[in-house]
C-alpha positions, 0 to 999 in steps of 0.5 A: 338324431334325424327321424325325418322321411326322405324328401326332395333330392338325394345323393348317393353318399360315397366315402370320397364325398364325405369331406367335400360335403362336410366342408360345403354342406350344400343346401341342394341335397335333402337326403343321402343314400348308402349301401348298408353293407359298406357301413355296418360295423364301421367305427373309428373316425370314419364311423364318427363322420358317418354318424354326423351325417345321419344325425344331420340328414335323412337317409335311405339304405340301398342294399347290394347283397340281399339276393332276394331272387336267389336259391340260397336261404335268406341270410337272416343273421345279416337281416338282424344286423341290418335291423340294428343298423337301421335303428341306430341311425334312424333310417326308415327306408331299406331298398334292394334290387329285384334280382339275385346276386349269389349262389354259393358265393356273391356274384358281384352282379345283378342277375335277372330273375325269370319272369314266371309265376313260379318266380313271383310266388318264390320272390314274394314269399322271401320279401314277406320274410324280410319284411317280417324280420325288419318290421317294415316294408321292403322297397324293391327296385326295377333293375336293368337286365340284358337277358330274360331266361325262361320268360313266361310273362312281361317284365312289367307284369312280373314287377306288378305281380311281385309288388302286389303279392309281397305287399312291398314298395317300389323304388322306381329307377327311371334310368333302368326303364330307359336302358331296358326299353332300348335293350328289349325294344319296348316303349319306356313311357308306356312301361312307366305309366303301367307301374302302380303309383300307390307302391312308389316310395322314391326314385333313382336317376343315373347315367349309363354307357351307350355300347351300340344303338341298340344296347345300353349298359347301366353303369352309374358312371356318367352324366344323365342323358337327355332322354332320361331327363325327359323320362323323369320329366314325364314321370313327375307329370304322370305320378307327381313329384317323389323324392329322387336320388342321383346315383353316381358310383364310378368316374365320380366328378368333383362335388360341384359338378355332381351338384349341377345334376342334383340341382337339375332334378330340383328344377324338374321337381319345382316345375311340377310342384308349381304346375300342381299349385297352379292347377289347384288355384284355377280349379 
């Protein structure tokens, strides 16, 4: 069983991809990511196939239902089942969205947490409780959002304050920065550079939908667009190369088409790794 940290380029593992991936074993994919809610308790043939993947590849878990910003109590029973799942599959990373997704029931969407000092303290305390139960740091993702109710501070200040107070890590989603920069009219590059490098654990990149010139919708259902590739390039240039995962949740094309985008991430990583080696050699 693998117990290796993630590195290189990853791909979101969907059930429809299990057989094509098993048949081809593409060398361009270094790690996979799954939503643990979709695999916890799964047995039979499907569970056996999943086990074959977790024994052969490094994995990260990216959750859907933690509801870290919600008012309902944390589901500690779920967290204990999750801890067992992570242990069984030797998965070292559990990430979640800096948002909320439930009230008396699951809302099936990621709702924005108010950017306030009170929310920073509340969310940070909940993140610390999650970390205590799991015995590892939670990795939180900067999310896309379309409204900012009760805003008292900027998005970047809110994220940085939570990372600091909770002492957790960051899943840097490049596409979400770009989407939010259009929807809320800020400079994506400046926002990216203001994130704390020491907190970054890994990155996401994905496609989105252009609703209008001033509105982008984060769908994970299309190819990555050139401005997002450019922002990834600049992110590597600024922070260095981090493990980066291609998200594709809808309109999933054939595997060979997905791998073209995986290989494009690899090209950007090699570009900046080579540049780093060159700069060291000339020092």
